[in-house]
C-alpha positions in Angstrom: 8.5 6.6 1.7 5.3 7.7 0.2 3.7 7.0 -3.1 4.0 10.6 -4.3 7.4 11.6 -5.5 8.7 15.1 -6.0 9.4 16.0 -9.6 10.0 19.6 -9.1 9.1 22.1 -6.4 5.5 22.2 -7.4 4.7 19.0 -9.3 3.9 15.6 -7.8 3.4 12.3 -9.6 2.4 8.8 -8.5 5.1 6.2 -8.2 5.3 4.0 -11.3 4.0 0.5 -11.3 7.7 -0.6 -10.9 8.0 1.6 -7.8 4.7 0.7 -6.2 5.9 -2.6 -4.7 8.6 -0.6 -2.8 5.9 1.6 -1.3 4.0 -1.5 -0.1 7.2 -3.1 1.2 7.9 0.0 3.3 4.4 -0.3 4.9 5.0 -4.0 5.3 8.3 -3.4 7.1 6.6 -0.8 9.4 3.8 -3.3 10.2 6.3 -6.1 10.9 8.5 -3.9 13.2 5.4 -3.0 15.2 4.3 -6.6 15.8 1.8 -7.0 13.0 3.6 -9.9 11.4 0.5 -11.6 10.0 -0.6 -8.4 8.2 3.0 -7.8 6.9 3.1 -11.4 5.6 -0.1 -10.9 3.7 1.2 -7.8 1.9 4.4 -9.6 1.1 2.6 -12.6 -0.4 0.3 -10.3 -2.5 3.2 -8.3 -4.0 6.0 -10.9 -4.3 4.5 -14.4 -4.3 1.4 -14.2 -6.4 0.9 -13.8 -10.1 -1.6 -11.3 -11.4 -3.3 -11.1 -14.8 -3.7 -7.4 -14.7 -2.4 -4.5 -12.6 -6.0 -3.7 -11.6 -6.3 -7.2 -10.2 -3.2 -6.6 -8.0 -4.4 -3.1 -7.0 -7.8 -4.5 -6.1 -6.4 -7.2 -3.9 -4.0 -4.8 -2.2 -6.9 -2.4 -1.6 -8.9 -5.2 0.1 -6.0 -6.3 2.2 -5.1 -2.7 3.3 -8.7 -2.0 4.1 -9.0 -5.2 6.2 -5.8 -4.2 8.0 -7.1 -0.7 8.7 -10.5 -2.0 10.0 -9.3 -5.0 12.0 -6.1 -3.6 13.5 -7.4 -0.8 15.7 -4.1 -0.6 17.6 -2.1 0.5 14.6 0.3 3.3 15.3 -1.1 6.6 13.8 1.6 7.0 11.2 1.0 3.5 9.8 -2.8 4.0 9.8 -2.3 7.3 8.0 0.0 5.6 5.4 -2.6 2.9 4.8 -5.4 5.4 4.3 -3.2 7.3 1.8 -2.3 4.1 -0.1 -6.0 3.1 -0.3 -6.8 6.6 -1.7 -3.9 6.4 -4.1 -5.0 3.0 -5.4 -8.5 4.4 -5.9 -7.0 7.3 -8.0 -4.7 5.0 -10.0 -7.6 2.7 -10.9 -10.1 5.6 -11.1 -12.5 3.7 -8.9 -13.6 6.7 -6.9 
């Protein structure tokens, strides 16, 4: 599952804020299935167990957590590492940080 969803043959759009947790959950499940349970639990807590004042606050915390996972978990499978990089880039675009 990827954050971009096909609308038509040539148009892409970002997942909605309601759909974004599903994207994070998919990455969380992949991390857990490859033995990265601590990292998977961190993403689960951020998305499902914490309350956020604004969506930017949630996206900011997710970006920090994903970046930490990317930097500290050098043994990530390539497909998960690629997905994490794409998510970070998407968060930057959503929040217009970069």
